[in-house]
Each structure stands twice: as structure tokens, then as C-alpha cells.
N, C-alpha and C positions, 0 to 999 in steps of 0.2 A: 504494500500500500504506500502510495506517495501522497504527501500533502504539499500544497503550493500556496505561497503568499507573495504578492507583489508589493514591494516596499514603496513608500511615497516617492522615491527618486526613480522608480521604474525597475529596480533590480528584482529579478525573479528568484525567489528562494524556494527550493524543492528539497524536501526531506523524506527519508524513509527510516522508520524506527526498526532497529534490529536488536532488541533487548537481550538476546541470547549471545551476542558477541561481546568481545572485550575491546573492540576497536571503534574508531570513527574515521571515516574517509571524507575528505573535503575536496571537491572539484569546482574550479572556476572555469566556465566555458565562455570564452570571448568570441563574439560573432565576427571573426576576421580570420583570414588566411590568404594563401597565395592568389586565389582567384579575385580578390579585392584589389590587387595591385596592378597598376599600369606598368608598361615596360621600363620606365625610368626608376620605378621603385621595386622592381622584382627582387624578392628576397627580404623585404623589410619586415614582414610579419615574423619570419623565422629569426632575423637578427635581433629584433626587440625581445623575443622570448629568451634568447641567450643573455641579453643584457640585464634582464630582470633578476638574474641570479648573481650579478656582479657587485651589488651593494646598495644600501640605503643609508640615510643619516643615522638611523638606529643601529644598523648592522653594516658597517662600512665595507666589509669584504665578503666575497663569496664563501669563504670558510666560515665566517660567523653566521651566515644564513644557514648553511648546511649543518653546522654544529648545533644550532638551536633545535633542529628536528632530529637529527641523527643522535644527538646526545640523550634523547628520550627513547631511542630504539625505533623511531619513526622513519618513514620513507618520504622523499620529496623529489618531484620531477615535473617535467612539462613536455609538451609536444605541439608542433605546428602542422596543420594539415591544409588541404585546399580551402576548406570552408570554416574551420575552427582552430582556435588556439586554446589549449587546455593546460591549466596549472593544477597539480594535485598533490595531496598530502594524506598520508595514512598514519595514524598514531594510536597509542593506547588511550582508552577513554579519559583518564585524568588530564590528558594533554590537549584536549579538543580546542580550548580557547587559545592556547599557544599556537596551534597549527593554523587556525583561522587568522590570528593576528599576524603571523609571519607571512602568509600568502597575501593578505591585504596590504601589508607594508611593501612587499615586492611590487605589487601591481600599481600602487598609487604613489610610491615614493622613491622608486629606483632613480639613481643619480645620473646615469649616462655620462660618466666622467670621460673626457677625451682619451685618456690613456687606456681606460677599459674598453672603449670602442675600438681602438686600434688593435689591442690584444685579441678581442673577440673577432675582429675582421680576419685576423690570421687564422684563428681557430676554425672559422666557418669556411675559409678558403681551403684549409686542409680537409675539412669534412667533404667539400665538393670534390676535391682531388681523390679522396678515398673512395667515394661513390663512383667516380668515373673510372677508377682503376679496377673496380669490381665488375666483371662482366654480368653477373646475375643482377646487380643493382642497376647497371647501366641499361640493360635491356628493358627494365621497368620504366625508365624515363623515355626510352624510344617509343614504347607502345602508347604512352600518354600522348606523345607528339602525333601519332597516327590517329588516335581516337578523337582528340580535340585540337585539330590543327589551327594555327594562327589565333589561339585563344589562351588566356592565362591558365586554364585547366590543363593545357598541354605542356606547361613549363615545369621545370624542377622547382619544388617548394622552396628550396634554399636560394633560388636565383642562379645567376652565372657568376663566375669570378669577376667579370667586367661590371655587372650591375652591383655586386656587393662592394667592389672597390669604389664605386661612385656614390654610395649612400652617405649622406652627411648627418651630423648630429641634429641639425635643424629639421631635416626631412623625417628623421625618426621621431623626434619629439612632437612634430605636427601630426604624424600618423597615429602616434600613441594617444594624443589628446582627442583625436576624432573617433578612434575605434575602441579605446579602453575607457568605457563609461558605463554606468549602471544600466541604462536602458538597452545596452547591447550585450548584457552579461546575464548568464544563469549561474547561480551558486547552488550546487547540489551537495547535500550532506547525507550520509547514510551511516548507521551504526547504533550504538547504545546511547541514543539521545532523543529527546522529545522535541516536537516542532516548536513549542512555545519557548523553550530554552534557546533554541537556535535563533528564533526571531529576536529575542532580547539581545543576544550576543552580536548578531549581525547588525542590528540597528545601532548598537553602541559603537561598533568599529567602522561601519560603512554608511550610516545614516546621513552623513554630510557629504557623501560622494555625489558629485553633480554631473549633469549632462551639458557640456558647453555648446554643442552643435550637433546636428543630425549626423549619424555615422554614414560611411560610404555604402553605396549599393554595389552589388556585383554585376558584371556584365553577363546577361543570360547567354547560354550556348544555343546556337541554332545550327542544326546539322548542315554540313556543306560538303562539296566534293573533296575527296582526299585520296592521296596515294594509298595503295594497299600494302606495300612492302617498304621497309626501311632497314637497311643493313649497315652495320659498322664492322668493317673488316679488322680482325685482330688475330694475332698468332696465339691461339689458345688451344688447350687440349680438348675442349668441348665446344659444341655449338650451344649457346644459351638463347632460348627462343621464348617469345610471348606471342600467343595467338589469341586475338580478342574480337569480340563483337560488341557493338553499342548495346547498352542495357536500359534500365528503367530507374526512375527517381526514387528517393526514399519515401515519398508519399503515394507512390503508385499502388493501386489496390491489389495487384498481384505480386507485390514485393516478397511475401513469404512463400508463395508458390515457386517463385524463381529460386529462393533459398533452398527449397526441397529438391528442385531439379538439380541444383549445383551439388548438393550432398550426394545424390545418386551418381552424378557425372564425374566429379573430381575431388571430393573431400574425403580424405582418409584412405586407409589401406584396403577397405572393402569397396571403394568406388570403381566405376567402370574404367576410368583412365588408368588407375593404378593396376587393376587386375589385368587389363588387356595390354597396355603399352609397356608396363614394367614386368609384371609377373609372366605373362604368356610370351611376349615378343622380346623381352630383355633389351628394350631400346633406350631405357632411361633409368638412372638411379632415383632421381627426384622428378616427380611430375604431379601436379595438382591444379585445381581450378578454384577460383574465388569470384565473388560478386562485390562490386563497388556500387554504392548508392549515394548520389548527391541530390541537391535540392531540385535540379531540373534535368538531370542526366544520370548516366550510370554506365556500367560495363560488366561483361562477363569475360574473364581473362584466364587463359591456360598458360602455365609456366612450366618449363622443362629444361633439362640439360641433357644433350645427347651426343653420341660419338660424331666426330666431324664428317665421317663418311655416310652417316645414316640420317642426316637431316631430312632429305626428301621422303624416306621411308617413314620417319617419325611423324612428319606433317600429315602424310596420307593416312596413317593409322589414327591420328587424332581426329581428322576430318571424318573418317569412317564412323568413329564413335559419336561425333556430333550428328551425323546423318541418321544413325540408329535411334538416338534419344529423341530426335525430332519427330520420329514416327511412332515410337512405342515406349511406354513405361508400364511394366506389369504391376498389378495391385500389390504383389508381395514386396517389390522394391520400394514402392511408395510407403508401405507400412513400416519397413525397416528405416527409411529416411525420417519418418515422423518420430519413431522411437529415438533415433540418434539426436534429432533436433531438440526434442523435449528433454532428453537426458543431459545434453551439453548445456542447455539453458539453465536447468535447475542446478546443476553443479556449479556453473558460473555464478549464479546468484546467491551462493553461500558466502561469497566474499564481499565485504562492505564496499571495497573500491569499485567492484563491478556493478553493484547495485547503484551506487552514486553515479557512476559513469553512464549507465543506461538511462537513468532518470534525467540527468542533465543534458545528455546528447539528444534524446527524443524531444525534450522541451525546446531546446535551441533550434533544432533542424526542422521539426514538424509542428511545433506549437502545442503539442499534447503528448501525454505520456501513456503508452500502452503498457498495462501491467503484465506480469508473467502469465497469470491465468488467462488474460485476454489473448496473448500471443499463442498460448497452447490451444485455446479454442479456435483461433484462426487456422493454425496448422492442422488441427484435427479435421477441420471442415474441407481441406483441400482434396480435390478428386483427381483421378487420372486424367479426366477431361480438362481440368484446369492446367495440369502440367503440359498436356499436348498443345493447348491453346497458346501458352506463353512460349513454348519451344518453337512452335510454328511462326509465331510473331517475331521472335528474335533471331533464330538460327537461319541465316540467309547467306549463301556463299558470296553474294555481291557486296555484303557488308563486312566480310572478314578482313582483319588487319593482321599482318605478320611483321614482327620485329625480331632481328637476329643479330647477335654479337658473336663473331668468330671468323674463321678463315673461309669465307664464302668465295668460291671460284667464279661462279656465274650468277649474278644477281637476277638477270633477266628470266631465268628459268623458274624462280620462286613464285612469281605472280601466277604462273600457269598451274602451280600446284593447288591453288586456292579454289578448287572446283570439285564438286562431287557428282 
């Protein structure tokens, strides 16, 4: 059960009482990410997230921030995505107020000292270098380029080395002021805490947080013509590939049906992809599929690493499985997928951080929170006909996109593979 209160300044507070736990998890969801950035500010959301750990007047160094939480046995971290920036903390129940105070201090009072900015600029540049040096991470960026061409959704969340080098303190402070405000934030708390106590603490710490101006709106994605294949030639021991199809948004009514279809197709060692492509054909050590949902778009992505000589064979095998699942899903497979979906969800929701993350993410991205029982009810109601409908709607060889990192000898032949 979730309870929600909107404070006078527009901050949305969501709580979930878990009295059987010894912990409290606090998540701040800021409604900003890489898709809110124009080309001149590419990477600014991610850069700001790093800088919020660098120090405040109360805790002038990153070590003092981390020690405040880690000294209690707690956990503290953050992440930037395309549509959200999340700061989170998990602590034992007696340290709840400290956790909320530390996170609030970071979000509102980070100093952005010039020397810290330059140090973090180097850190982020090395992060970009590390990602570019990793074929499995690099291919993930290439498939985004194919799925969302000429759009912020298709860019690296961290930006490029050039855009990061050009970001100034003034640009960061301006972006922070516009995006980091209570009307653009959801605070989600889960654990051994009651809603009224949370309201009192949040009002004390954040009641005077103001909204100086309207936050930025993101640029909607409109489907447009795009190339089907993108290759980055490298001298590697494996071909790293991503094969993708445009998907559906997080508010789409068949979102959970697609989730079940993906479980059958490529999630886990009992999935069709793992069974056929790895176990039976021996073409890959690692192969799986996953679904991304955003506010106005989404994707179904298959990821694998295969022997350099077997790329065409592996692509054909994956396409064969796509063609099969487009036509038929037996009742028995759907029943197993429902059990896996229910079981994974229930296990995940034993942890206060996951409960907090679910409530805050749903509230921020959809404007409402679906409870675990509601999700299970939706999943249980999905039929084989529902799966066939969403499969036939999405699985279309003309919409296939293929990204490859490895020693490809003839790129022109790859586009011809994307047919069944």
C-alpha cells in the first residue's frame, strides 16, 4: 500500500509502510535526464549528479557525505537515466532522519566548486572512455542511435567528451535551478515508518524549497526513417550485437503483456533464446532480451556475444525465434511466464529500496502508482491472444535494427540478413 501527499510547494511524497523491516529507503526522483538536454548541454544531467556528491557547506567533501551514511552501515548512491535522475539512500530505521537530511542537503546545497568541477570532468571523461573501450557497452549506445536517430534519446546519457568539456559552471547551475525543484520531484520512502512521521520530517527539511520557474519539457520522439544497421569495426575476439525493435511506452495498456512475451522470449535460462541459441546451437555464451519503456516510446532489445565467424548464423537463429513467437505462444509457456513474473515481483518487493523505487518511479513517469496486487491481477488476466496481438504489432522485419561491434568484413551483407 502506498500513501501520497502533495506538499504546499508541489513536492510529491509517497510512502509505503513496511513495519516488518529494520530499514528505511529514501529515493528522490528528479524529473530530468539526458532527453531534456539540447546538444550544447549533452551530459549535464549526469554531470550534476556526480557533483552533488562533491560537497556542501555542511559537509564540504565527498568523504564527509559518504561517511555520514556509511558510518551508520547505510548505502548511498545515485543514477542518471534518459528521463530520470535518482538519488537514494538505505539505512537502519534509527537513521531515517539523517538519511533524508543528507540527501536534501546534497540536492539543495551542493557547492559546485570550480576545482571539483574540473576533477569530476576528468572522472566523467574516463567513464566515457571506459564505456567506449567496452564492446558490450559500446554496442548498447549504437543500438540507441538506431532506435532514436537524431534525437536526445539516441545519445549517450553521459554526453560526449566534447560536450562534457564545454559545460560550464554557469550552465550547470542554471540547469540545476530549473530542473531541481519540488514541483519536478517525487520523494519516495519505504520501510519501518509511518506516513505522518514522514510528512512532518519532510516539511521540516524541505518545506521552504521553492519553484523558481517552470522546468524544461522534453522533446517528444516521432518515428522517422532510419538506417537498419550500424557497425563499429574492432579487432575483438567476439562479435557483440544488439538486435532491436521499437517498443511501447510505459503507459501503454499492453505494457505487461509485452513483459510476459519478453520473459518467454529472452529472460532467463529457460527462455527460448537461451534454450535455442545457446543450449541447442552453442552460438553464444551470453544472450538475453529486455524491454525498455519510456514516456512516449520504448524498445525490445536482444543482446548477445558470438564467435566472429558465426554472426550471420546467430542473427538468423534469433530472427527465427522472433518469427516463431510472432505466430504462436502455447498456454503452458504463458502460464510459466506468469509464475516467473509474479515470483520475481514478490521477491523484489521484500526489499525496502525496491518498494521505494517502484512507488517513486511509477508516480514520476505515469502519475499513478500500480500496487503489486494490481500488477499481479493485470498479469493474470493476460491471454495468449493478447501476446499474439502485441507480437504481431511489434515484430516486423522492416523495423528491425542491428548494431554490431567487432571485426565485420562486409557490412553490406548484414542488412540482407534482417528478413524472414
